[in-house]
Biotite code that builds the C-alpha atoms (Angstrom):
import biotite.structure as struc

atoms = struc.array([
    struc.Atom([310.176, 180.654, 103.063], chain_id="A", res_id=1, res_name="MET", atom_name="CA", element="C"),
    struc.Atom([309.658, 179.723, 106.375], chain_id="A", res_id=2, res_name="ILE", atom_name="CA", element="C"),
    struc.Atom([307.601, 182.265, 108.495], chain_id="A", res_id=3, res_name="LEU", atom_name="CA", element="C"),
    struc.Atom([307.767, 181.627, 112.349], chain_id="A", res_id=4, res_name="LYS", atom_name="CA", element="C"),
    struc.Atom([306.046, 183.234, 114.906], chain_id="A", res_id=5, res_name="TRP", atom_name="CA", element="C"),
    struc.Atom([307.807, 183.545, 118.105], chain_id="A", res_id=6, res_name="LEU", atom_name="CA", element="C"),
    struc.Atom([305.416, 186.425, 120.015], chain_id="A", res_id=7, res_name="GLY", atom_name="CA", element="C"),
    struc.Atom([304.147, 189.321, 120.128], chain_id="A", res_id=8, res_name="HIS", atom_name="CA", element="C"),
    struc.Atom([305.672, 190.866, 116.444], chain_id="A", res_id=9, res_name="SER", atom_name="CA", element="C"),
    struc.Atom([308.766, 189.331, 116.596], chain_id="A", res_id=10, res_name="CYS", atom_name="CA", element="C"),
    struc.Atom([308.905, 186.819, 113.937], chain_id="A", res_id=11, res_name="PHE", atom_name="CA", element="C"),
    struc.Atom([311.804, 184.439, 112.434], chain_id="A", res_id=12, res_name="LEU", atom_name="CA", element="C"),
    struc.Atom([312.176, 184.196, 108.653], chain_id="A", res_id=13, res_name="LEU", atom_name="CA", element="C"),
    struc.Atom([314.132, 181.605, 106.835], chain_id="A", res_id=14, res_name="THR", atom_name="CA", element="C"),
    struc.Atom([315.021, 181.562, 102.889], chain_id="A", res_id=15, res_name="SER", atom_name="CA", element="C"),
    struc.Atom([315.124, 178.555, 101.158], chain_id="A", res_id=16, res_name="ASP", atom_name="CA", element="C"),
    struc.Atom([318.928, 179.184, 100.815], chain_id="A", res_id=17, res_name="SER", atom_name="CA", element="C"),
    struc.Atom([318.895, 179.349, 104.362], chain_id="A", res_id=18, res_name="GLY", atom_name="CA", element="C"),
    struc.Atom([319.180, 182.899, 105.384], chain_id="A", res_id=19, res_name="VAL", atom_name="CA", element="C"),
    struc.Atom([317.616, 184.420, 108.307], chain_id="A", res_id=20, res_name="ARG", atom_name="CA", element="C"),
    struc.Atom([315.657, 187.555, 109.245], chain_id="A", res_id=21, res_name="VAL", atom_name="CA", element="C"),
    struc.Atom([314.890, 187.949, 113.102], chain_id="A", res_id=22, res_name="LEU", atom_name="CA", element="C"),
    struc.Atom([312.022, 190.851, 113.052], chain_id="A", res_id=23, res_name="MET", atom_name="CA", element="C"),
    struc.Atom([310.964, 193.085, 116.216], chain_id="A", res_id=24, res_name="ASP", atom_name="CA", element="C"),
    struc.Atom([312.368, 190.914, 119.038], chain_id="A", res_id=25, res_name="PRO", atom_name="CA", element="C"),
    struc.Atom([310.550, 191.452, 122.239], chain_id="A", res_id=26, res_name="CYS", atom_name="CA", element="C"),
    struc.Atom([312.487, 191.585, 125.365], chain_id="A", res_id=27, res_name="ALA", atom_name="CA", element="C"),
    struc.Atom([311.641, 189.088, 128.485], chain_id="A", res_id=28, res_name="PRO", atom_name="CA", element="C"),
    struc.Atom([309.300, 191.284, 130.449], chain_id="A", res_id=29, res_name="LYS", atom_name="CA", element="C"),
    struc.Atom([306.868, 191.263, 127.587], chain_id="A", res_id=30, res_name="THR", atom_name="CA", element="C"),
    struc.Atom([306.047, 187.786, 128.975], chain_id="A", res_id=31, res_name="GLY", atom_name="CA", element="C"),
    struc.Atom([307.401, 186.149, 125.873], chain_id="A", res_id=32, res_name="TYR", atom_name="CA", element="C"),
    struc.Atom([310.578, 184.066, 126.538], chain_id="A", res_id=33, res_name="THR", atom_name="CA", element="C"),
    struc.Atom([312.503, 184.020, 123.193], chain_id="A", res_id=34, res_name="ILE", atom_name="CA", element="C"),
    struc.Atom([315.477, 181.900, 123.037], chain_id="A", res_id=35, res_name="ALA", atom_name="CA", element="C"),
    struc.Atom([318.362, 183.283, 121.342], chain_id="A", res_id=36, res_name="PRO", atom_name="CA", element="C"),
    struc.Atom([319.115, 182.097, 117.382], chain_id="A", res_id=37, res_name="VAL", atom_name="CA", element="C"),
    struc.Atom([321.656, 182.448, 115.074], chain_id="A", res_id=38, res_name="GLU", atom_name="CA", element="C"),
    struc.Atom([320.381, 185.172, 112.285], chain_id="A", res_id=39, res_name="VAL", atom_name="CA", element="C"),
    struc.Atom([321.868, 187.255, 109.469], chain_id="A", res_id=40, res_name="ASP", atom_name="CA", element="C"),
    struc.Atom([319.681, 190.003, 109.713], chain_id="A", res_id=41, res_name="ALA", atom_name="CA", element="C"),
    struc.Atom([317.508, 191.488, 112.670], chain_id="A", res_id=42, res_name="VAL", atom_name="CA", element="C"),
    struc.Atom([315.600, 194.552, 112.343], chain_id="A", res_id=43, res_name="THR", atom_name="CA", element="C"),
    struc.Atom([313.565, 197.010, 115.052], chain_id="A", res_id=44, res_name="ALA", atom_name="CA", element="C"),
    struc.Atom([310.829, 198.992, 113.907], chain_id="A", res_id=45, res_name="SER", atom_name="CA", element="C"),
    struc.Atom([311.284, 201.474, 116.498], chain_id="A", res_id=46, res_name="HIS", atom_name="CA", element="C"),
    struc.Atom([313.387, 201.797, 119.658], chain_id="A", res_id=47, res_name="ASP", atom_name="CA", element="C"),
    struc.Atom([311.150, 200.190, 122.281], chain_id="A", res_id=48, res_name="HIS", atom_name="CA", element="C"),
    struc.Atom([311.351, 197.343, 124.685], chain_id="A", res_id=49, res_name="TYR", atom_name="CA", element="C"),
    struc.Atom([308.944, 194.902, 122.947], chain_id="A", res_id=50, res_name="ASP", atom_name="CA", element="C"),
    struc.Atom([310.541, 195.083, 119.581], chain_id="A", res_id=51, res_name="HIS", atom_name="CA", element="C"),
    struc.Atom([314.014, 195.940, 120.216], chain_id="A", res_id=52, res_name="ASN", atom_name="CA", element="C"),
    struc.Atom([315.650, 193.302, 122.358], chain_id="A", res_id=53, res_name="TYR", atom_name="CA", element="C"),
    struc.Atom([318.428, 192.659, 120.006], chain_id="A", res_id=54, res_name="PHE", atom_name="CA", element="C"),
    struc.Atom([319.938, 190.061, 122.861], chain_id="A", res_id=55, res_name="GLU", atom_name="CA", element="C"),
    struc.Atom([317.811, 187.513, 120.829], chain_id="A", res_id=56, res_name="ALA", atom_name="CA", element="C"),
    struc.Atom([320.046, 187.770, 117.674], chain_id="A", res_id=57, res_name="ALA", atom_name="CA", element="C"),
    struc.Atom([323.371, 185.789, 118.024], chain_id="A", res_id=58, res_name="LEU", atom_name="CA", element="C"),
    struc.Atom([326.140, 185.745, 115.607], chain_id="A", res_id=59, res_name="GLY", atom_name="CA", element="C"),
    struc.Atom([327.065, 189.215, 113.669], chain_id="A", res_id=60, res_name="ASP", atom_name="CA", element="C"),
    struc.Atom([323.754, 189.791, 112.391], chain_id="A", res_id=61, res_name="PRO", atom_name="CA", element="C"),
    struc.Atom([323.337, 193.196, 110.379], chain_id="A", res_id=62, res_name="VAL", atom_name="CA", element="C"),
    struc.Atom([321.139, 195.365, 112.293], chain_id="A", res_id=63, res_name="ARG", atom_name="CA", element="C"),
    struc.Atom([318.772, 197.610, 110.651], chain_id="A", res_id=64, res_name="ILE", atom_name="CA", element="C"),
    struc.Atom([317.136, 200.154, 112.120], chain_id="A", res_id=65, res_name="THR", atom_name="CA", element="C"),
    struc.Atom([316.672, 202.469, 109.676], chain_id="A", res_id=66, res_name="GLU", atom_name="CA", element="C"),
    struc.Atom([314.637, 203.536, 106.563], chain_id="A", res_id=67, res_name="PRO", atom_name="CA", element="C"),
    struc.Atom([315.666, 203.099, 103.141], chain_id="A", res_id=68, res_name="GLY", atom_name="CA", element="C"),
    struc.Atom([317.059, 199.427, 101.303], chain_id="A", res_id=69, res_name="MET", atom_name="CA", element="C"),
    struc.Atom([319.358, 197.188, 102.646], chain_id="A", res_id=70, res_name="HIS", atom_name="CA", element="C"),
    struc.Atom([320.547, 193.849, 101.247], chain_id="A", res_id=71, res_name="GLU", atom_name="CA", element="C"),
    struc.Atom([321.576, 190.773, 103.239], chain_id="A", res_id=72, res_name="VAL", atom_name="CA", element="C"),
    struc.Atom([322.735, 187.971, 101.526], chain_id="A", res_id=73, res_name="GLN", atom_name="CA", element="C"),
    struc.Atom([320.667, 188.182, 98.167], chain_id="A", res_id=74, res_name="GLY", atom_name="CA", element="C"),
    struc.Atom([317.646, 189.350, 100.883], chain_id="A", res_id=75, res_name="VAL", atom_name="CA", element="C"),
    struc.Atom([316.259, 192.939, 99.811], chain_id="A", res_id=76, res_name="ARG", atom_name="CA", element="C"),
    struc.Atom([314.723, 194.666, 102.991], chain_id="A", res_id=77, res_name="ILE", atom_name="CA", element="C"),
    struc.Atom([313.494, 198.057, 102.598], chain_id="A", res_id=78, res_name="THR", atom_name="CA", element="C"),
    struc.Atom([312.327, 200.274, 105.521], chain_id="A", res_id=79, res_name="GLY", atom_name="CA", element="C"),
    struc.Atom([309.471, 202.455, 104.986], chain_id="A", res_id=80, res_name="ILE", atom_name="CA", element="C"),
    struc.Atom([309.096, 205.253, 107.639], chain_id="A", res_id=81, res_name="SER", atom_name="CA", element="C"),
    struc.Atom([305.965, 205.835, 109.490], chain_id="A", res_id=82, res_name="THR", atom_name="CA", element="C"),
    struc.Atom([304.420, 206.647, 112.683], chain_id="A", res_id=83, res_name="TRP", atom_name="CA", element="C"),
    struc.Atom([303.672, 205.198, 116.119], chain_id="A", res_id=84, res_name="HIS", atom_name="CA", element="C"),
    struc.Atom([300.173, 207.358, 116.752], chain_id="A", res_id=85, res_name="ASP", atom_name="CA", element="C"),
    struc.Atom([297.987, 209.476, 114.964], chain_id="A", res_id=86, res_name="LYS", atom_name="CA", element="C"),
    struc.Atom([299.937, 212.734, 115.448], chain_id="A", res_id=87, res_name="GLU", atom_name="CA", element="C"),
    struc.Atom([302.876, 212.301, 113.544], chain_id="A", res_id=88, res_name="HIS", atom_name="CA", element="C"),
    struc.Atom([305.193, 210.790, 116.642], chain_id="A", res_id=89, res_name="GLY", atom_name="CA", element="C"),
    struc.Atom([304.046, 213.044, 118.995], chain_id="A", res_id=90, res_name="ALA", atom_name="CA", element="C"),
    struc.Atom([303.151, 210.435, 121.279], chain_id="A", res_id=91, res_name="LYS", atom_name="CA", element="C"),
    struc.Atom([305.105, 207.496, 120.429], chain_id="A", res_id=92, res_name="ARG", atom_name="CA", element="C"),
    struc.Atom([307.386, 208.886, 117.684], chain_id="A", res_id=93, res_name="GLY", atom_name="CA", element="C"),
    struc.Atom([308.502, 207.175, 114.442], chain_id="A", res_id=94, res_name="ARG", atom_name="CA", element="C"),
    struc.Atom([307.309, 203.615, 113.266], chain_id="A", res_id=95, res_name="ASN", atom_name="CA", element="C"),
    struc.Atom([309.665, 201.578, 110.422], chain_id="A", res_id=96, res_name="ILE", atom_name="CA", element="C"),
    struc.Atom([307.381, 199.232, 108.398], chain_id="A", res_id=97, res_name="MET", atom_name="CA", element="C"),
    struc.Atom([310.178, 196.569, 107.087], chain_id="A", res_id=98, res_name="PHE", atom_name="CA", element="C"),
    struc.Atom([309.272, 195.327, 103.457], chain_id="A", res_id=99, res_name="LEU", atom_name="CA", element="C"),
    struc.Atom([311.316, 191.532, 102.782], chain_id="A", res_id=100, res_name="VAL", atom_name="CA", element="C"),
    struc.Atom([312.170, 190.192, 99.466], chain_id="A", res_id=101, res_name="GLU", atom_name="CA", element="C"),
    struc.Atom([312.928, 186.384, 100.040], chain_id="A", res_id=102, res_name="MET", atom_name="CA", element="C"),
    struc.Atom([312.189, 183.684, 97.577], chain_id="A", res_id=103, res_name="ASP", atom_name="CA", element="C"),
    struc.Atom([309.935, 185.364, 95.125], chain_id="A", res_id=104, res_name="GLY", atom_name="CA", element="C"),
    struc.Atom([308.095, 186.860, 98.524], chain_id="A", res_id=105, res_name="ILE", atom_name="CA", element="C"),
    struc.Atom([307.351, 190.528, 99.464], chain_id="A", res_id=106, res_name="ARG", atom_name="CA", element="C"),
    struc.Atom([306.621, 190.458, 102.813], chain_id="A", res_id=107, res_name="LEU", atom_name="CA", element="C"),
    struc.Atom([305.708, 193.723, 104.816], chain_id="A", res_id=108, res_name="LEU", atom_name="CA", element="C"),
    struc.Atom([306.196, 193.975, 108.564], chain_id="A", res_id=109, res_name="HIS", atom_name="CA", element="C"),
    struc.Atom([303.835, 196.729, 110.016], chain_id="A", res_id=110, res_name="ALA", atom_name="CA", element="C"),
    struc.Atom([305.911, 197.238, 113.216], chain_id="A", res_id=111, res_name="GLY", atom_name="CA", element="C"),
    struc.Atom([303.895, 199.286, 115.372], chain_id="A", res_id=112, res_name="ASP", atom_name="CA", element="C"),
    struc.Atom([301.919, 201.139, 112.921], chain_id="A", res_id=113, res_name="LEU", atom_name="CA", element="C"),
    struc.Atom([299.461, 203.935, 114.429], chain_id="A", res_id=114, res_name="GLY", atom_name="CA", element="C"),
    struc.Atom([297.781, 205.160, 111.460], chain_id="A", res_id=115, res_name="HIS", atom_name="CA", element="C"),
    struc.Atom([296.904, 204.324, 108.306], chain_id="A", res_id=116, res_name="LEU", atom_name="CA", element="C"),
    struc.Atom([299.702, 205.437, 105.873], chain_id="A", res_id=117, res_name="PRO", atom_name="CA", element="C"),
    struc.Atom([299.785, 207.906, 103.258], chain_id="A", res_id=118, res_name="ASP", atom_name="CA", element="C"),
    struc.Atom([299.726, 207.270, 99.814], chain_id="A", res_id=119, res_name="GLU", atom_name="CA", element="C"),
    struc.Atom([303.785, 208.004, 99.611], chain_id="A", res_id=120, res_name="ALA", atom_name="CA", element="C"),
    struc.Atom([303.964, 205.016, 102.083], chain_id="A", res_id=121, res_name="ALA", atom_name="CA", element="C"),
    struc.Atom([301.832, 202.657, 100.238], chain_id="A", res_id=122, res_name="ILE", atom_name="CA", element="C"),
    struc.Atom([303.462, 203.504, 96.875], chain_id="A", res_id=123, res_name="ALA", atom_name="CA", element="C"),
    struc.Atom([306.740, 202.471, 98.761], chain_id="A", res_id=124, res_name="ALA", atom_name="CA", element="C"),
    struc.Atom([305.545, 199.157, 99.823], chain_id="A", res_id=125, res_name="ALA", atom_name="CA", element="C"),
    struc.Atom([303.980, 198.383, 96.043], chain_id="A", res_id=126, res_name="GLY", atom_name="CA", element="C"),
    struc.Atom([302.959, 194.870, 95.747], chain_id="A", res_id=127, res_name="ARG", atom_name="CA", element="C"),
    struc.Atom([302.620, 193.363, 99.027], chain_id="A", res_id=128, res_name="VAL", atom_name="CA", element="C"),
    struc.Atom([302.082, 189.132, 99.131], chain_id="A", res_id=129, res_name="ASP", atom_name="CA", element="C"),
    struc.Atom([302.348, 188.704, 103.005], chain_id="A", res_id=130, res_name="VAL", atom_name="CA", element="C"),
    struc.Atom([301.329, 191.506, 105.358], chain_id="A", res_id=131, res_name="LEU", atom_name="CA", element="C"),
    struc.Atom([302.128, 191.253, 109.210], chain_id="A", res_id=132, res_name="LEU", atom_name="CA", element="C"),
    struc.Atom([300.014, 193.680, 110.933], chain_id="A", res_id=133, res_name="ALA", atom_name="CA", element="C"),
    struc.Atom([299.033, 194.360, 114.582], chain_id="A", res_id=134, res_name="PRO", atom_name="CA", element="C"),
    struc.Atom([295.530, 194.579, 115.347], chain_id="A", res_id=135, res_name="ILE", atom_name="CA", element="C"),
    struc.Atom([295.690, 195.026, 119.261], chain_id="A", res_id=136, res_name="GLY", atom_name="CA", element="C"),
    struc.Atom([295.100, 198.893, 119.402], chain_id="A", res_id=137, res_name="GLY", atom_name="CA", element="C"),
    struc.Atom([295.739, 200.590, 122.409], chain_id="A", res_id=138, res_name="VAL", atom_name="CA", element="C"),
    struc.Atom([299.478, 201.526, 121.255], chain_id="A", res_id=139, res_name="PHE", atom_name="CA", element="C"),
    struc.Atom([299.007, 200.537, 117.324], chain_id="A", res_id=140, res_name="THR", atom_name="CA", element="C"),
    struc.Atom([296.317, 200.391, 115.144], chain_id="A", res_id=141, res_name="ILE", atom_name="CA", element="C"),
    struc.Atom([293.055, 198.031, 116.025], chain_id="A", res_id=142, res_name="ASP", atom_name="CA", element="C"),
    struc.Atom([291.437, 195.643, 114.037], chain_id="A", res_id=143, res_name="GLY", atom_name="CA", element="C"),
    struc.Atom([289.365, 197.694, 112.091], chain_id="A", res_id=144, res_name="GLU", atom_name="CA", element="C"),
    struc.Atom([292.498, 199.591, 111.097], chain_id="A", res_id=145, res_name="GLU", atom_name="CA", element="C"),
    struc.Atom([293.997, 197.073, 109.983], chain_id="A", res_id=146, res_name="ALA", atom_name="CA", element="C"),
    struc.Atom([291.309, 195.728, 107.588], chain_id="A", res_id=147, res_name="LYS", atom_name="CA", element="C"),
    struc.Atom([291.572, 198.818, 106.242], chain_id="A", res_id=148, res_name="LYS", atom_name="CA", element="C"),
    struc.Atom([295.452, 198.571, 105.623], chain_id="A", res_id=149, res_name="LEU", atom_name="CA", element="C"),
    struc.Atom([294.656, 195.386, 103.961], chain_id="A", res_id=150, res_name="ALA", atom_name="CA", element="C"),
    struc.Atom([292.321, 197.161, 101.546], chain_id="A", res_id=151, res_name="GLU", atom_name="CA", element="C"),
    struc.Atom([294.942, 199.955, 100.555], chain_id="A", res_id=152, res_name="LEU", atom_name="CA", element="C"),
    struc.Atom([298.012, 197.120, 100.165], chain_id="A", res_id=153, res_name="LEU", atom_name="CA", element="C"),
    struc.Atom([295.653, 193.650, 99.183], chain_id="A", res_id=154, res_name="HIS", atom_name="CA", element="C"),
    struc.Atom([298.240, 191.088, 100.609], chain_id="A", res_id=155, res_name="PRO", atom_name="CA", element="C"),
    struc.Atom([297.287, 187.679, 99.323], chain_id="A", res_id=156, res_name="LYS", atom_name="CA", element="C"),
    struc.Atom([298.091, 186.443, 102.998], chain_id="A", res_id=157, res_name="VAL", atom_name="CA", element="C"),
    struc.Atom([297.301, 188.679, 106.376], chain_id="A", res_id=158, res_name="PHE", atom_name="CA", element="C"),
    struc.Atom([299.008, 187.453, 109.497], chain_id="A", res_id=159, res_name="VAL", atom_name="CA", element="C"),
    struc.Atom([297.614, 189.106, 112.797], chain_id="A", res_id=160, res_name="PRO", atom_name="CA", element="C"),
    struc.Atom([300.350, 190.334, 115.137], chain_id="A", res_id=161, res_name="MET", atom_name="CA", element="C"),
    struc.Atom([300.706, 192.600, 118.350], chain_id="A", res_id=162, res_name="HIS", atom_name="CA", element="C"),
    struc.Atom([297.462, 191.370, 120.525], chain_id="A", res_id=163, res_name="TYR", atom_name="CA", element="C"),
    struc.Atom([296.658, 190.124, 123.617], chain_id="A", res_id=164, res_name="LYS", atom_name="CA", element="C"),
    struc.Atom([297.496, 186.875, 124.560], chain_id="A", res_id=165, res_name="THR", atom_name="CA", element="C"),
    struc.Atom([298.024, 184.516, 127.574], chain_id="A", res_id=166, res_name="GLU", atom_name="CA", element="C"),
    struc.Atom([301.750, 185.146, 127.734], chain_id="A", res_id=167, res_name="GLN", atom_name="CA", element="C"),
    struc.Atom([301.725, 189.091, 126.827], chain_id="A", res_id=168, res_name="LEU", atom_name="CA", element="C"),
    struc.Atom([301.966, 190.949, 130.034], chain_id="A", res_id=169, res_name="SER", atom_name="CA", element="C"),
    struc.Atom([300.285, 194.054, 129.429], chain_id="A", res_id=170, res_name="PHE", atom_name="CA", element="C"),
    struc.Atom([296.866, 194.674, 127.834], chain_id="A", res_id=171, res_name="GLU", atom_name="CA", element="C"),
    struc.Atom([295.693, 194.920, 124.297], chain_id="A", res_id=172, res_name="LEU", atom_name="CA", element="C"),
    struc.Atom([292.631, 194.105, 122.391], chain_id="A", res_id=173, res_name="GLY", atom_name="CA", element="C"),
    struc.Atom([292.439, 190.270, 121.804], chain_id="A", res_id=174, res_name="GLY", atom_name="CA", element="C"),
    struc.Atom([292.366, 188.390, 118.519], chain_id="A", res_id=175, res_name="LEU", atom_name="CA", element="C"),
    struc.Atom([288.836, 186.801, 118.523], chain_id="A", res_id=176, res_name="LYS", atom_name="CA", element="C"),
    struc.Atom([287.036, 189.831, 117.970], chain_id="A", res_id=177, res_name="PRO", atom_name="CA", element="C"),
    struc.Atom([289.551, 190.426, 114.640], chain_id="A", res_id=178, res_name="PHE", atom_name="CA", element="C"),
    struc.Atom([288.285, 187.227, 113.573], chain_id="A", res_id=179, res_name="LEU", atom_name="CA", element="C"),
    struc.Atom([284.851, 187.724, 114.063], chain_id="A", res_id=180, res_name="ASP", atom_name="CA", element="C"),
    struc.Atom([284.554, 190.549, 112.210], chain_id="A", res_id=181, res_name="SER", atom_name="CA", element="C"),
    struc.Atom([285.851, 189.186, 108.908], chain_id="A", res_id=182, res_name="ILE", atom_name="CA", element="C"),
    struc.Atom([283.697, 188.407, 106.310], chain_id="A", res_id=183, res_name="LYS", atom_name="CA", element="C"),
    struc.Atom([284.134, 186.743, 103.226], chain_id="A", res_id=184, res_name="GLY", atom_name="CA", element="C"),
    struc.Atom([287.917, 185.824, 104.071], chain_id="A", res_id=185, res_name="GLY", atom_name="CA", element="C"),
    struc.Atom([289.465, 182.215, 104.569], chain_id="A", res_id=186, res_name="ALA", atom_name="CA", element="C"),
    struc.Atom([290.885, 182.181, 108.090], chain_id="A", res_id=187, res_name="ILE", atom_name="CA", element="C"),
    struc.Atom([293.666, 179.459, 108.201], chain_id="A", res_id=188, res_name="HIS", atom_name="CA", element="C"),
    struc.Atom([294.264, 178.694, 112.168], chain_id="A", res_id=189, res_name="ARG", atom_name="CA", element="C"),
    struc.Atom([297.549, 177.092, 112.299], chain_id="A", res_id=190, res_name="MET", atom_name="CA", element="C"),
    struc.Atom([298.367, 174.459, 115.192], chain_id="A", res_id=191, res_name="ARG", atom_name="CA", element="C"),
    struc.Atom([301.993, 175.369, 115.236], chain_id="A", res_id=192, res_name="GLN", atom_name="CA", element="C"),
    struc.Atom([304.268, 178.586, 115.010], chain_id="A", res_id=193, res_name="SER", atom_name="CA", element="C"),
    struc.Atom([305.218, 178.535, 111.712], chain_id="A", res_id=194, res_name="GLU", atom_name="CA", element="C"),
    struc.Atom([304.159, 178.169, 107.774], chain_id="A", res_id=195, res_name="ALA", atom_name="CA", element="C"),
    struc.Atom([306.232, 177.489, 104.348], chain_id="A", res_id=196, res_name="THR", atom_name="CA", element="C"),
    struc.Atom([305.352, 179.807, 101.878], chain_id="A", res_id=197, res_name="LEU", atom_name="CA", element="C"),
    struc.Atom([305.626, 180.033, 98.459], chain_id="A", res_id=198, res_name="THR", atom_name="CA", element="C"),
    struc.Atom([304.550, 182.274, 95.328], chain_id="A", res_id=199, res_name="PRO", atom_name="CA", element="C"),
    struc.Atom([302.287, 179.215, 94.449], chain_id="A", res_id=200, res_name="GLU", atom_name="CA", element="C"),
    struc.Atom([300.997, 178.760, 97.917], chain_id="A", res_id=201, res_name="SER", atom_name="CA", element="C"),
    struc.Atom([299.730, 182.196, 99.009], chain_id="A", res_id=202, res_name="LEU", atom_name="CA", element="C"),
    struc.Atom([296.462, 181.980, 97.375], chain_id="A", res_id=203, res_name="GLY", atom_name="CA", element="C"),
    struc.Atom([294.310, 185.086, 98.080], chain_id="A", res_id=204, res_name="SER", atom_name="CA", element="C"),
    struc.Atom([292.075, 186.919, 100.794], chain_id="A", res_id=205, res_name="GLY", atom_name="CA", element="C"),
    struc.Atom([293.484, 184.244, 103.310], chain_id="A", res_id=206, res_name="ARG", atom_name="CA", element="C"),
    struc.Atom([294.122, 185.460, 106.893], chain_id="A", res_id=207, res_name="VAL", atom_name="CA", element="C"),
    struc.Atom([296.446, 183.052, 108.739], chain_id="A", res_id=208, res_name="LEU", atom_name="CA", element="C"),
    struc.Atom([296.679, 182.678, 112.537], chain_id="A", res_id=209, res_name="VAL", atom_name="CA", element="C"),
    struc.Atom([299.980, 181.583, 113.747], chain_id="A", res_id=210, res_name="LEU", atom_name="CA", element="C"),
    struc.Atom([300.044, 179.582, 117.457], chain_id="A", res_id=211, res_name="GLU", atom_name="CA", element="C"),
    struc.Atom([303.203, 181.233, 119.034], chain_id="A", res_id=212, res_name="CYS", atom_name="CA", element="C"),
    struc.Atom([306.540, 179.328, 119.784], chain_id="A", res_id=213, res_name="ALA", atom_name="CA", element="C"),
    struc.Atom([306.298, 177.709, 123.365], chain_id="A", res_id=214, res_name="LYS", atom_name="CA", element="C"),
    struc.Atom([308.092, 179.963, 125.738], chain_id="A", res_id=215, res_name="PRO", atom_name="CA", element="C"),
    struc.Atom([312.012, 179.732, 125.207], chain_id="A", res_id=216, res_name="GLY", atom_name="CA", element="C"),
    struc.Atom([311.747, 177.206, 122.231], chain_id="A", res_id=217, res_name="ALA", atom_name="CA", element="C"),
    struc.Atom([314.937, 177.068, 119.949], chain_id="A", res_id=218, res_name="ALA", atom_name="CA", element="C"),
    struc.Atom([313.669, 178.639, 116.545], chain_id="A", res_id=219, res_name="ALA", atom_name="CA", element="C"),
])
């Protein structure tokens, strides 16, 4: 699996066989300009402009915006219902976490998760090898809550997302306080936007920090 961060909560997953899944594409008004890319599937955790910019997904991709099990060319994608806030959606509505099973890796994209999931959602996720989770607070869980989420799911690799960067047009918490708060974990700061992940290379207790793809860069 190749994991590429395109900005905010948007990631492109590419399987060994070339299947491509675009997750939570964000609109240009977020400050990120994502070059449109041919994909086989596109997911949106909820119906907000910074997560549902389907114009970035070219071709005839399967749009996955609902909970439940979906399969696209051998890649299984399971949507798990959660909330965008701590009031069962009263403030910001629902959120879907998407579990992608690709190349022997189980990757969970937490979307705009606004609370710590209940036992049913944790059980539905099952084994999580790679966790993509928001850390910026304001509209989602913050860094401390994201660490608690990791304690519940026990991923081998944690990838922070949905935090303040120079590009982002609105305010969120930043990356540095989160990294400063980590004790005993291996932090790997990549100098590129993508990483190749295999079951053998995951290790354990790792935090993987990707550099955002350059604005408009082809995926």
